[in-house]
SERO-4910 file (N, C-alpha, C, O; in steps of 0.05 Angstrom, whole numbers):
BEGIN
 pado doro    nc1    nc2    nc3   cac1   cac2   cac3    cc1    cc2    cc3    oc1    oc2    oc3
  Met    A    -27  -1122   -477    -32  -1092   -488    -53  -1077   -482    -49  -1053   -477
  Arg    A    -81  -1089   -480    -92  -1080   -469    -97  -1063   -447   -106  -1040   -446
  Arg    A    -88  -1085   -427    -80  -1079   -399    -66  -1047   -401    -75  -1027   -390
  Phe    A    -41  -1050   -420    -21  -1030   -419    -37  -1003   -426    -36   -983   -412
  Leu    A    -53  -1006   -446    -62   -987   -460    -86   -967   -436    -88   -942   -433
  Ala    A   -101   -990   -420   -117   -981   -402   -104   -965   -380   -114   -945   -371
  Val    A    -81   -976   -374    -61   -961   -351    -56   -931   -364    -59   -910   -353
  Leu    A    -47   -937   -391    -36   -912   -399    -55   -891   -404    -47   -868   -399
  Gly    A    -84   -895   -416   -108   -885   -415   -113   -868   -387   -116   -844   -386
  Ser    A   -112   -886   -364   -117   -878   -339    -98   -851   -331   -108   -831   -322
  Val    A    -70   -853   -337    -47   -841   -326    -50   -813   -348    -38   -792   -342
  Cys    A    -61   -814   -367    -62   -790   -385    -86   -771   -377    -83   -746   -376
  Leu    A   -115   -785   -369   -134   -775   -360   -130   -755   -336   -139   -732   -332
  Ala    A   -114   -773   -319   -100   -761   -286    -90   -735   -294   -101   -715   -285
  Val    A    -68   -732   -313    -54   -715   -319    -71   -695   -332    -69   -674   -319
  Ile    A    -86   -693   -350   -105   -677   -361   -122   -664   -343   -130   -641   -347
  Met    A   -129   -681   -319   -148   -671   -301   -135   -648   -281   -147   -628   -272
  Ala    A   -112   -654   -278    -94   -643   -261    -90   -616   -275   -100   -595   -265
  Val    A    -77   -615   -297    -75   -591   -315    -99   -570   -316    -96   -546   -314
  Gly    A   -125   -586   -322   -149   -572   -321   -150   -559   -294   -146   -534   -295
  Tyr    A   -152   -568   -272   -156   -561   -249   -135   -528   -246   -145   -506   -242
  Val    A   -110   -534   -249    -91   -513   -248   -105   -495   -264   -112   -474   -252
  Leu    A   -112   -498   -291   -118   -475   -307   -143   -458   -298   -144   -434   -299
  Ile    A   -166   -478   -289   -191   -471   -271   -184   -452   -254   -194   -430   -255
  Asp    A   -163   -458   -236   -158   -441   -211   -150   -416   -219   -158   -395   -209
  Lys    A   -131   -417   -241   -117   -388   -248   -135   -373   -261   -140   -350   -253
  Trp    A   -152   -386   -288   -182   -361   -290   -195   -353   -269   -201   -330   -264
  Thr    A   -200   -373   -255   -224   -363   -225   -210   -345   -215   -225   -327   -208
  Ala    A   -181   -340   -209   -172   -328   -187   -181   -297   -186   -186   -284   -206
  Pro    A   -181   -289   -167   -196   -253   -170   -181   -235   -176   -160   -233   -164
  Asp    A   -188   -216   -194   -168   -192   -200   -164   -174   -178   -181   -169   -161
  Gly    A   -144   -166   -179   -139   -150   -161   -119   -159   -130   -104   -179   -130
  Gly    A   -122   -145   -111   -122   -157    -86    -92   -170    -82    -85   -188    -67
  Gly    A    -75   -155   -100    -42   -162    -92    -33   -180   -121    -19   -200   -122
  Ser    A    -46   -166   -142    -34   -173   -174     -6   -181   -175     -1   -200   -190
  Gly    A      9   -172   -164     36   -165   -166     53   -140   -171     77   -141   -175
  Gly    A     37   -115   -170     55    -99   -172     53    -85   -147     66    -64   -147
  Ala    A     40    -91   -124     43    -80   -105     72    -75    -87     90    -92    -87
  Pro    A     73    -54    -74     99    -53    -58     93    -78    -36     72    -83    -24
  Ser    A    120    -91    -36    121   -117    -16    117   -106     12    131    -87     21
  Pro    A     95   -120     27     84   -113     51    112   -116     73    114   -103     94
  Thr    A    130   -133     67    143   -136     85    175   -127     76    179   -121     52
  Leu    A    190   -126     91    223   -109     86    233   -133    115    224   -138    138
  Pro    A    255   -141    100    278   -155    121    283   -132    143    281   -107    140
  Ala    A    292   -146    166    299   -138    190    320   -114    184    316    -91    191
  Gly    A    341   -122    171    370   -103    168    358    -83    148    370    -61    147
  Glu    A    337    -87    131    330    -65    115    317    -44    130    319    -20    125
  Leu    A    300    -56    151    286    -28    159    305    -16    182    299      7    189
  Thr    A    331    -31    196    348    -13    206    361      1    192    365     23    202
  Gly    A    371     -2    171    390      6    141    374     31    137    385     52    141
  Leu    A    343     30    129    335     57    127    335     73    151    346     95    149
  Leu    A    325     68    172    326     84    196    347    105    197    344    128    204
  Ala    A    377     86    187    400     98    193    404    121    168    418    141    168
  Gln    A    390    115    151    398    138    131    377    162    133    376    178    115
  Val    A    362    165    153    343    188    150    355    211    162    366    207    184
  Val    A    356    235    153    367    257    164    344    266    187    320    269    184
  Val    A    360    270    211    349    287    230    348    318    229    368    332    229
  Ala    A    323    326    228    323    362    229    300    372    244    283    355    248
  Pro    A    295    396    252    273    405    266    252    412    241    261    423    221
  Glu    A    226    405    243    204    411    226    205    441    212    214    461    225
  Leu    A    196    442    189    190    468    178    167    487    180    150    473    170
  Pro    A    161    499    184    136    512    186    119    507    168    128    500    146
  Met    A     88    508    170     71    503    147     67    527    127     47    527    112
  Thr    A     83    545    126     74    570    110     74    567     85     96    561     75
  Gly    A     54    569     70     57    566     39     40    541     30     32    539      7
  Tyr    A     36    522     50     24    498     48     -4    493     34    -23    507     40
  Ser    A     -6    477     18    -36    468     10    -29    444     -5     -7    441    -16
  Arg    A    -50    425     -8    -52    400    -21    -42    405    -55    -28    390    -69
  Glu    A    -52    430    -62    -51    431    -95    -19    433    -96    -10    429   -119
  Glu    A     -2    437    -79     28    444    -79     38    411    -86     60    407    -96
  Phe    A     22    392    -82     30    361    -87     10    350   -110     -7    336   -101
  Pro    A     11    356   -142     -4    351   -157    -16    321   -157     -2    301   -162
  His    A    -37    319   -153    -48    296   -151    -81    287   -159    -99    294   -144
  Trp    A    -86    273   -179    -80    246   -185    -67    246   -211    -76    257   -231
  Asp    A    -43    232   -209    -33    237   -234    -42    207   -254    -51    187   -244
  Leu    A    -37    209   -277    -38    184   -291    -15    166   -278      1    175   -261
  Asn    A    -16    141   -287    -10    115   -282     16    120   -301     13    114   -325
  Thr    A     42    130   -293     67    127   -308     85    117   -294     82    120   -270
  Pro    A    110    101   -303    125     79   -296    138     94   -270    144     81   -249
  Glu    A    143    122   -272    161    137   -251    142    130   -220    153    134   -198
  His    A    125    125   -221    105    122   -194    104     94   -180     94     90   -159
  Gly    A    120     73   -199    121     52   -190    104     30   -180    110     16   -161
  Phe    A     81     28   -195     61     10   -193     77    -18   -211     76    -42   -204
  Gly    A     88    -11   -229    103    -37   -244     90    -48   -261     65    -45   -261
  Ala    A    102    -65   -280     88    -73   -303     71    -88   -302     64    -96   -324
  Asp    A     56    -99   -281     27   -112   -281      7    -98   -284    -15   -105   -291
  Phe    A     19    -69   -276     -9    -47   -282    -11    -28   -306    -28    -11   -310
  Ala    A     17    -36   -324     16    -13   -341     -2    -12   -364     -1      7   -379
  Gln    A    -20    -34   -369    -40    -30   -381    -59     -5   -375    -71      5   -394
  Tyr    A    -63      5   -353    -81     25   -344    -59     49   -342    -52     60   -321
  Ala    A    -50     57   -367    -39     82   -366    -53    106   -370    -42    128   -366
  Arg    A    -85    103   -381   -102    122   -380   -110    130   -353   -118    153   -348
  Cys    A   -109    112   -334   -119    113   -306   -105    133   -283    -81    139   -287
  Thr    A   -114    139   -268    -98    153   -249    -89    132   -229   -100    110   -224
  Thr    A    -66    145   -217    -61    128   -197    -71    123   -170    -60    109   -152
  Arg    A    -92    136   -168   -109    130   -145   -132    106   -156   -140     89   -141
  Asp    A   -139    107   -178   -150     82   -196   -135     57   -195   -144     35   -190
  Val    A   -105     64   -201    -91     34   -196    -83     30   -170    -75      8   -162
  Met    A    -85     50   -156    -77     40   -124   -104     22   -109   -102      5    -92
  Met    A   -128     31   -121   -155     23   -117   -151    -10   -127   -154    -29   -112
  Leu    A   -146    -12   -154   -141    -47   -162   -121    -62   -146   -126    -84   -137
  Arg    A    -95    -48   -141    -84    -65   -133    -85    -74    -98    -78    -95    -86
  Asp    A    -96    -51    -88   -103    -62    -58   -137    -80    -48   -147    -83    -26
  Ala    A   -144    -86    -74   -167    -93    -78   -168   -127    -65   -148   -142    -65
  Val    A   -191   -132    -58   -192   -160    -49   -223   -178    -63   -247   -175    -61
  Gly    A   -207   -194    -75   -229   -207    -87   -231   -201   -121   -215   -190   -137
  Pro    A   -255   -211   -125   -261   -195   -158   -267   -166   -158   -289   -159   -150
  Val    A   -249   -150   -166   -253   -120   -166   -232   -124   -197   -213   -139   -201
  Gln    A   -248   -103   -218   -233   -102   -248   -237    -72   -246   -255    -62   -232
  Leu    A   -217    -56   -263   -211    -32   -265   -209    -35   -303   -194    -49   -316
  Asp    A   -227    -21   -310   -232    -22   -340   -206      0   -349   -205     22   -338
  Pro    A   -191     -7   -365   -159      4   -373   -172     20   -391   -158     40   -393
  Lys    A   -192     22   -406   -204     48   -427   -217     70   -409   -206     92   -405
  Ser    A   -244     61   -396   -258     81   -381   -247     86   -348   -256    104   -335
  Cys    A   -230     71   -339   -220     71   -317   -238     69   -297   -232     77   -274
  Glu    A   -267     55   -301   -287     43   -286   -277     26   -267   -261      9   -274
  Leu    A   -284     26   -238   -276      1   -221   -306    -14   -219   -328     -4   -215
  Thr    A   -297    -44   -225   -333    -58   -216   -314    -81   -195   -291    -90   -192
  Val    A   -340    -82   -184   -335   -102   -158   -351   -119   -151   -372   -114   -140
  Gly    A   -342   -147   -156   -360   -175   -167   -365   -181   -124   -358   -172   -103
  Ser    A   -380   -201   -134   -387   -212   -107   -369   -217    -88   -351   -232    -95
  Gly    A   -366   -208    -63   -346   -216    -48   -317   -197    -56   -297   -199    -43
  Gly    A   -318   -184    -72   -302   -159    -72   -301   -136    -59   -323   -128    -53
  Gly    A   -280   -122    -52   -279   -100    -35   -253    -97    -24   -234   -110    -33
  Trp    A   -251    -77     -2   -225    -66      8   -224    -74     38   -243    -69     53
  Gln    A   -201    -86     46   -198    -90     73   -185    -66     87   -160    -66     83
  Asp    A   -192    -51    100   -178    -35    115   -151    -54    133   -151    -75    145
  Glu    A   -129    -36    128   -109    -46    142   -100    -29    167    -84    -39    183
  Tyr    A   -108     -9    169    -97     14    194   -114      3    222   -103      5    244
  Gly    A   -136     -7    219   -154     -4    243   -148     23    259   -129     38    256
  Phe    A   -173     24    278   -164     49    298   -181     41    329   -199     25    332
  Ile    A   -171     55    345   -181     50    381   -203     66    379   -205     89    370
  Asp    A   -223     48    390   -251     58    404   -244     77    426   -233     68    447
  Arg    A   -249    100    424   -242    121    444   -262    113    472   -253    119    494
  Lys    A   -282    103    469   -297     95    495   -284     75    507   -279     76    531
  Thr    A   -276     51    490   -266     28    504   -238     25    505   -232     11    524
  Gly    A   -221     33    493   -192     35    486   -185     10    472   -162      1    472
  Ala    A   -206     -3    459   -201    -33    449   -197    -21    424   -205      1    417
  Leu    A   -181    -43    403   -177    -35    378   -208    -50    357   -213    -73    353
  Lys    A   -221    -29    351   -253    -39    334   -243    -56    316   -219    -57    311
  Pro    A   -259    -71    304   -259    -90    280   -248    -73    254   -252    -49    249
  Tyr    A   -236    -89    240   -225    -76    217   -247    -80    192   -260   -100    185
  Lys    A   -248    -57    184   -276    -48    166   -272    -60    139   -248    -59    132
  Phe    A   -286    -70    124   -293    -86    100   -304    -64     78   -325    -55     85
  Met    A   -297    -55     57   -310    -38     46   -317    -45     17   -299    -52      2
  Thr    A   -338    -44      9   -352    -57    -14   -355    -33    -43   -357    -38    -67
  Glu    A   -354     -9    -30   -356     16    -48   -340     30    -51   -332     44    -32
  Ser    A   -326     31    -83   -302     45    -76   -297     77    -66   -278     88    -57
  Ser    A   -324     84    -72   -326    113    -60   -325    119    -28   -322    141    -17
  Ala    A   -328     92    -15   -323     96     14   -297     88     22   -292     80     45
  Val    A   -281     91      3   -248     83     14   -236    112      9   -242    133     -3
  Asp    A   -215    104     25   -196    131     27   -172    124     16   -164    101     20
  Ala    A   -157    142     -1   -136    139    -13   -115    154     -3   -110    177     -9
  Glu    A   -100    137     19    -89    148     40    -56    150     32    -48    134     15
  His    A    -36    170     43    -14    180     45     -4    174     64     -7    188     84
  Ile    A     14    149     66     29    139     89     44    166    100     41    175    123
  Val    A     59    175     85     74    198     91     51    226     82     51    236     59
  Ala    A     37    232    101     19    247     91     30    277     80     48    289     92
  Leu    A     17    287     56     29    311     43     37    335     65     57    347     61
  Ala    A     22    342     88     30    364    102     54    352    113     76    362    108
  Glu    A     52    332    129     87    319    137    101    322    120    121    335    128
  Ala    A    104    315     89    125    317     75    137    340     71    161    343     68
  Trp    A    116    361     71    119    393     71    134    401     96    156    413     92
  Arg    A    126    396    119    150    404    141    170    386    142    189    387    157
  Ser    A    166    366    123    201    351    127    219    361    106    242    351    107
  Gly    A    214    377     90    233    389     72    217    389     37    229    395     17
  Ala    A    192    381     38    183    381     11    174    407      2    165    408    -21
  Ala    A    174    432     16    170    453     21    192    474      2    188    496     -9
  Lys    A    215    457      2    239    465     -7    240    448    -31    261    455    -43
  Leu    A    229    431    -44    230    413    -71    216    431    -95    203    452    -93
  Asp    A    222    416   -116    204    422   -149    177    414   -139    169    404   -118
  Glu    A    167    423   -158    141    413   -156    137    383   -173    115    372   -174
  Asn    A    156    375   -182    154    351   -195    161    332   -178    149    311   -183
  Thr    A    174    331   -161    183    319   -135    156    315   -128    142    296   -136
  Arg    A    148    335   -112    123    332    -99    105    322   -113     90    309    -99
  Arg    A    100    322   -136     81    306   -151     85    280   -150     65    265   -153
  Asn    A    111    270   -144    125    240   -143    112    234   -111     99    213   -106
  Ile    A    118    250    -96    109    240    -79     79    236    -70     70    218    -56
  Ala    A     67    252    -80     37    243    -73     26    228    -92      2    227    -87
  Asn    A     32    213   -118     33    192   -125     46    171   -133     44    157   -153
  Asp    A     65    169   -108     82    144   -103     71    118    -98     54    119    -80
  Ala    A     75     95   -108     54     71   -104     65     63    -70     50     55    -52
  Val    A     93     68    -66     96     57    -38     85     76    -14     85     71     10
  Asn    A     75    101    -27     61    122     -4     37    119     -8     22    131      8
  Leu    A     27    106    -26     -6    103    -26    -15     78    -10      1     59     -5
  Val    A    -38     78     -1    -55     52      7    -82     56     11    -88     80     11
  Ala    A   -104     39     13   -131     42      9   -137     38     33   -129     18     45
  Ala    A   -152     55     44   -161     56     85   -188     61     82   -201     69     63
  Asp    A   -196     52    113   -219     63    125   -220     89    128   -202     97    143
  Pro    A   -239    114    116   -236    136    128   -235    145    155   -220    164    163
  Ser    A   -251    132    168   -253    134    202   -221    129    212   -212    144    230
  Ala    A   -204    108    199   -179    101    209   -157    128    205   -142    138    221
  Asn    A   -162    133    182   -153    152    155   -156    179    180   -136    188    191
  Arg    A   -176    185    186   -190    210    201   -175    206    228   -169    226    242
  Ser    A   -169    184    236   -152    179    266   -120    190    266   -106    194    286
  Lys    A   -111    193    238    -88    200    230    -78    221    226    -56    229    235
  Gly    A   -102    235    207    -99    266    199    -73    260    182    -69    240    168
  Asp    A    -49    289    191    -31    298    185    -10    286    201     14    293    197
  Gln    A    -15    270    221      7    268    238     32    247    225     30    231    207
  Asp    A     54    254    241     79    243    238     84    215    255     68    211    273
  Ala    A    101    200    253    109    176    267    114    180    294    111    158    305
  Ala    A    118    194    308    117    210    330     93    207    345     93    202    369
  Asn    A     68    213    328     39    218    342     24    201    331      1    200    340
  Tyr    A     31    183    310      9    160    298     30    140    287     48    148    272
  Leu    A     25    111    297     33     92    276      0     75    281    -13     78    302
  Pro    A     -7     63    265    -26     45    265    -29     20    286    -12      2    289
  Pro    A    -53     23    300    -50     10    326    -50    -24    328    -49    -37    349
  Gly    A    -50    -36    293    -55    -62    297    -37    -74    280    -13    -67    282
  Lys    A    -45    -93    262    -28   -109    253     -9   -101    230     12   -113    224
  Phe    A    -19    -73    213     -8    -62    196     19    -46    207     29    -35    187
  Arg    A     30    -42    225     43    -21    240     70    -32    224     78    -16    208
  Cys    A     82    -53    225    112    -62    216    108    -54    186    128    -44    174
  Ala    A     89    -57    174     89    -54    140     90    -25    140    106    -12    126
  Tyr    A     73    -15    153     69     22    153     99     30    161    107     45    143
  Val    A    116     27    177    135     34    186    159     35    161    171     54    152
  Gly    A    160      8    155    176      6    131    171     18    110    192     22     98
  Arg    A    144     27     96    137     41     76    143     70     80    150     84     60
  Tyr    A    140     80    105    140    112    120    169    118    114    176    140    105
  Leu    A    188     97    119    218    103    121    228    102     88    243    120     79
  Gln    A    221     83     73    226     89     44    215    109     29    226    114      8
  Val    A    193    124     36    187    142     28    202    171     33    203    190     17
  Lys    A    213    169     59    230    190     75    254    194     62    264    215     53
  Val    A    261    169     63    289    165     50    293    175     20    307    193     11
  Lys    A    274    154      5    274    161    -25    274    196    -35    287    208    -52
  Tyr    A    258    204    -20    253    238    -24    274    254    -12    281    275    -23
  Gly    A    285    247      8    303    261     25    292    271     41    301    293     48
  Leu    A    269    261     52    252    277     79    264    273    107    271    252    118
  Ser    A    264    295    115    269    290    146    258    278    158    239    266    148
  Val    A    264    274    192    250    269    218    266    280    240    289    275    247
  Asp    A    246    298    251    246    306    278    257    290    293    258    267    285
  Ser    A    272    298    324    279    280    344    263    264    357    270    241    364
  Ala    A    242    274    361    211    256    371    205    228    353    201    205    361
  Glu    A    206    240    328    202    224    307    217    202    305    208    179    299
  Gln    A    247    210    311    264    192    305    262    166    327    263    141    326
  Ala    A    261    182    343    255    155    374    234    137    372    237    113    376
  Ala    A    208    149    364    192    134    355    185    117    329    163    107    329
  Leu    A    196    114    312    217    107    292    234     80    306    226     57    306
  Arg    A    256     89    316    273     70    330    262     46    345    269     23    341
  Thr    A    240     55    364    226     34    376    209     20    365    205     -2    374
  Ala    A    192     32    341    174     10    326    193     -4    311    188    -28    307
  Val    A    215      6    300    233    -14    287    243    -33    297    243    -54    284
  Asp    A    256    -32    331    264    -51    345    246    -65    348    253    -88    347
  Asp    A    213    -62    353    194    -79    357    190    -96    331    186   -120    333
  Cys    A    190    -86    310    188   -101    286    211   -127    280    206   -149    270
  Val    A    236   -116    289    265   -130    290    254   -157    296    254   -177    281
  Arg    A    242   -154    325    243   -179    342    213   -193    329    210   -218    325
  Glu    A    199   -181    325    176   -195    303    189   -209    279    178   -227    266
  Gly    A    212   -198    272    219   -214    251    222   -202    223    227   -217    205
  Gly    A    219   -178    219    214   -157    201    189   -136    202    175   -130    221
  Ser    A    185   -128    175    157   -114    175    128   -120    164    110   -106    155
  Gly    A    132   -151    170    103   -160    160     83   -166    186     60   -173    183
***
């Protein structure tokens, strides 16, 4: 009996320790950095080609009447902007605030009342775009940013590009949704963002690892809001999608 009790005690202790390690791992997991509400970084190959097939091809519209104020932002984090239930507690915060939390790496927290971001040791934002060094022609090292003020809230489909693609004819509320949509927002290195500017996919695609995810999200926004592509843009997207399909999707 004593031997049985001793064995039983050892088994119970092992179970308790295993559960404890799981709980410790859960409690110490960093806040932010893909906590569940971020748009999926991957799309199946079939979905990529399906989205490309849905995009309307049309000449770009002129920039007449455009200003960023035609796309009201930053809006409060309401369900229509698509950040999901994991971020519902941040209803007082703007879509930029919530995007910053969603895209953070490591211990980054957002106060749901004050909407202040706190960056712990090792926390920050990893640029996904990357950009080419003009002198060497090589991809520069991806930048890691630890100050929220040093991060750009980038629109994957730039607002000026959305305007040229048909948003000029849309109502203000739809333009508001384009500017605040979770799928259309990503934290980026300002230098990489400047290298893109307001260019469409015919003239700019991320030069590094984010390219296929970018193409997938770009197409999702274009299709969702009925935004067109011109013929050069369509050709560039078709080539990019074909490349991504060969790689196995948009990841």
